[in-house]
C-alpha positions as CSV (number, residue, x, y, z in Angstrom):
1,M,-37.9,197.7,129.1
2,T,-35.4,198.4,126.2
3,G,-35.9,198.9,122.4
4,D,-34.8,195.3,121.9
5,E,-38.0,194.1,123.7
6,A,-40.6,196.8,122.8
7,H,-43.0,196.6,120.0
8,L,-44.5,200.0,118.8
9,L,-47.4,200.8,116.6
10,I,-47.1,203.9,114.5
11,V,-50.4,205.5,113.2
12,D,-50.0,208.3,110.7
13,D,-51.9,208.9,107.4
14,D,-48.8,210.4,105.8
15,E,-47.0,207.5,104.1
16,R,-43.6,209.4,104.0
17,I,-43.7,210.2,107.7
18,R,-44.9,206.8,108.6
19,G,-42.1,205.1,106.6
20,L,-39.4,207.4,108.1
21,L,-40.5,206.9,111.6
22,Q,-40.7,203.1,111.1
23,K,-37.1,202.9,109.7
24,F,-35.7,205.3,112.3
25,L,-37.2,203.4,115.3
26,M,-36.3,200.0,113.9
27,R,-32.6,201.2,113.6
28,H,-32.8,201.9,117.4
29,G,-33.8,198.4,118.2
30,F,-37.7,198.5,118.2
31,L,-40.0,196.1,116.5
32,V,-42.3,198.5,114.6
33,S,-45.7,198.0,113.1
34,A,-47.5,200.8,111.1
35,A,-51.2,201.7,110.4
36,R,-52.4,204.2,107.8
37,D,-55.4,205.4,109.6
38,A,-57.6,204.8,112.8
39,G,-59.6,202.1,111.1
40,H,-56.4,200.1,110.2
41,A,-55.1,200.6,113.6
42,R,-58.2,199.4,115.2
43,R,-58.0,196.1,113.1
44,I,-54.3,195.6,114.2
45,L,-55.0,196.3,117.8
46,A,-57.8,193.9,117.9
47,G,-55.3,191.1,117.5
48,L,-52.0,192.4,118.8
49,D,-50.7,194.0,121.9
50,F,-48.2,196.8,121.9
51,D,-45.8,198.4,124.4
52,L,-46.4,201.9,123.0
53,I,-48.5,203.6,120.3
54,V,-47.3,206.7,118.5
55,L,-50.4,208.2,117.2
56,D,-51.0,211.3,114.8
57,V,-53.8,213.5,115.8
58,M,-54.9,214.9,112.5
59,M,-56.0,212.2,110.3
60,P,-58.9,212.0,107.8
61,G,-61.9,210.3,109.2
62,E,-61.4,209.4,112.8
63,D,-58.8,211.5,114.4
64,G,-56.2,210.6,117.0
65,V,-57.9,212.0,120.0
66,S,-61.1,209.9,119.3
67,L,-58.9,206.7,118.7
68,T,-57.0,207.5,122.0
69,A,-60.3,207.5,123.9
70,H,-61.3,204.3,122.2
71,I,-58.1,202.5,123.2
72,R,-58.4,203.6,126.7
73,T,-61.7,201.7,127.0
74,R,-59.8,198.4,126.4
75,S,-56.0,199.0,127.1
76,D,-53.6,200.9,129.2
77,T,-51.0,200.8,126.5
78,P,-48.9,204.1,126.6
79,I,-49.9,206.6,123.8
80,L,-47.7,209.4,122.5
81,L,-49.6,211.9,120.3
82,L,-48.1,213.6,117.4
83,T,-49.7,216.8,116.0
84,A,-49.1,219.8,113.8
85,R,-51.3,221.8,116.3
86,A,-49.5,223.4,119.2
87,E,-52.4,225.1,121.0
88,T,-52.9,224.5,124.5
89,E,-56.6,223.3,124.2
90,D,-55.5,220.5,121.7
91,R,-52.9,219.3,124.1
92,I,-55.4,219.2,126.9
93,A,-57.9,217.4,124.7
94,G,-55.4,214.6,123.9
95,L,-54.3,214.2,127.5
96,E,-57.9,214.2,128.8
97,A,-58.5,211.4,126.3
98,G,-55.8,209.3,127.9
99,A,-52.6,210.1,126.1
100,D,-49.4,209.8,128.1
101,D,-47.4,212.5,126.2
102,Y,-47.7,215.0,123.4
103,L,-45.2,216.0,120.8
104,A,-45.8,218.9,118.2
105,K,-44.7,218.7,114.7
106,P,-42.1,219.4,113.3
107,F,-40.0,217.5,115.8
108,E,-36.4,216.1,116.0
109,P,-36.4,212.2,115.7
110,K,-34.1,212.1,118.5
111,E,-36.6,213.9,120.8
112,L,-39.3,211.4,119.8
113,L,-36.8,208.6,120.8
114,L,-36.1,210.1,124.1
115,R,-39.7,210.5,124.9
116,I,-40.5,206.9,123.9
117,N,-37.8,205.6,126.1
118,A,-38.8,207.8,129.0
119,I,-42.4,206.5,128.8
120,L,-41.3,202.9,128.6
121,R,-39.0,203.2,131.6
122,R,-42.0,204.2,133.6
123,M,-44.0,201.3,132.7
124,P,-44.0,198.5,135.5
125,E,-44.4,194.8,134.5
126,T,-47.9,193.8,135.5
127,A,-48.8,190.7,137.4
128,A,-50.6,189.3,134.4
129,E,-47.5,189.8,132.2
130,A,-45.3,188.2,134.9
131,A,-47.5,185.2,134.9
132,A,-48.0,184.8,131.2
133,P,-46.4,182.0,129.2
134,K,-43.1,183.0,128.0
135,L,-42.2,180.2,125.7
136,L,-43.9,178.4,122.7
137,M,-42.7,174.8,122.0
138,L,-42.7,173.8,118.3
139,G,-41.1,170.3,118.5
140,P,-37.3,170.8,118.9
141,I,-37.9,174.6,118.5
142,R,-38.7,176.9,121.3
143,Y,-39.8,180.5,120.7
144,D,-39.4,183.0,123.6
145,I,-42.6,185.2,123.2
146,E,-41.2,188.1,125.3
147,R,-37.8,188.5,123.6
148,G,-38.9,187.4,120.1
149,E,-36.1,184.9,120.0
150,M,-36.1,181.4,118.6
151,W,-33.9,178.5,119.6
152,R,-33.2,175.0,118.4
153,G,-31.6,173.3,121.4
154,E,-28.8,175.6,122.4
155,D,-28.4,177.2,119.0
156,P,-30.3,180.5,118.2
157,V,-32.3,180.5,115.0
158,R,-31.8,183.6,113.1
159,L,-35.0,185.4,111.9
160,T,-35.2,188.3,109.4
161,A,-37.1,191.5,110.6
162,T,-40.2,190.3,108.7
163,E,-39.9,186.7,110.0
164,A,-39.6,188.0,113.5
165,H,-42.7,190.1,113.1
166,L,-44.8,187.2,111.7
167,M,-43.7,185.1,114.7
168,R,-45.0,187.8,117.0
169,I,-48.3,188.1,115.1
170,F,-48.7,184.2,115.2
171,A,-47.6,183.8,118.9
172,A,-50.2,186.3,120.0
173,R,-52.9,184.1,118.5
174,P,-51.9,180.6,118.6
175,G,-54.4,177.9,117.1
176,E,-56.2,180.7,115.2
177,P,-56.1,180.8,111.4
178,L,-55.0,184.2,109.9
179,S,-55.7,185.1,106.3
180,R,-53.1,186.4,104.1
181,A,-55.0,189.7,104.0
182,Q,-55.0,189.9,107.8
183,L,-51.3,189.2,107.8
184,V,-50.6,192.1,105.3
185,E,-52.6,194.4,107.5
186,D,-50.8,193.2,110.8
187,L,-47.5,193.8,108.9
188,G,-48.5,197.3,108.5
189,R,-48.3,197.0,104.6
190,D,-50.7,198.4,101.9
191,R,-53.2,195.9,100.7
192,G,-52.9,194.1,97.4
193,Q,-52.3,190.7,95.8
194,S,-48.5,191.4,95.3
195,Q,-48.2,191.9,99.2
196,E,-50.3,188.7,99.9
197,R,-47.9,186.8,97.6
198,A,-45.0,188.3,99.5
199,V,-46.6,186.9,102.7
200,D,-46.7,183.4,101.0
201,V,-42.9,183.7,100.3
202,Q,-42.1,184.8,103.9
203,I,-44.2,181.8,105.3
204,T,-42.3,179.5,103.1
205,R,-39.0,180.8,104.4
206,L,-40.2,180.6,108.1
207,R,-41.2,177.1,107.6
208,R,-37.7,176.1,106.6
209,K,-36.6,177.3,110.1
210,L,-39.5,175.8,112.0
211,E,-40.4,172.5,110.3
212,D,-38.5,169.2,109.9
213,D,-40.4,168.8,106.6
214,P,-41.5,172.3,105.3
215,K,-43.5,170.6,102.5
216,Q,-45.7,168.9,105.3
217,P,-45.9,171.5,108.0
218,R,-46.7,170.6,111.5
219,Y,-46.5,173.8,113.4
220,L,-47.1,176.6,110.8
221,Q,-50.1,175.1,109.1
222,T,-52.1,176.0,106.0
223,V,-55.8,176.1,106.9
224,R,-57.7,175.6,103.7
225,G,-60.0,178.6,102.9
226,A,-58.7,180.5,106.1
227,G,-55.1,181.1,105.8
228,Y,-52.1,180.1,108.1
229,M,-52.2,179.0,111.7
230,L,-49.4,178.6,114.4
231,A,-50.0,175.3,116.2
232,P,-47.7,174.9,119.1
233,E,-47.4,171.8,121.3
């Protein structure tokens, strides 16, 4: 697995660190979502699967060790813990909860990148992943779920980073209406009406690439009172 294929979730209550890590990892080819705390992360994880989670230990409310233990009850997704603590007992607690690796703050971004890539190289493709559908058909459009690529016939359809992120969110839950608030959460953005309006704008742009008639969408539908829904064939 490479950065061009991997979807990461960053969980950190420090907005500055969260933003810096997100930009740094996106520059190295990863698709990156972000959560501001454990509760936000739980909501995102309820609807999306990730290739690796970078998780801060010291957060207000539920800490990273507790969240790691919760994730391990439902998923084998690799977890890399970040912490300001360097004591041996804290490292052990995180690893016992199910973390795959541990990096103490402060750290060099390059070291984080090397550790992420090392973990991803160790992850085999499971039989379920090998058997899972790889394509969604949307009329003349085909969407490669694994690669996050869209094609119209033999021509690639270029997606912005936000459009690509939205397609991954919808492709993970085809046929399920997703509210604007939920999409804002899944995109890793702060809540608010301005962000919900921004989602509407991105949906309009995405429809221009998906639909024959964007004003009467067939595949990226509006569900009255519920939000938006991807309806593949």
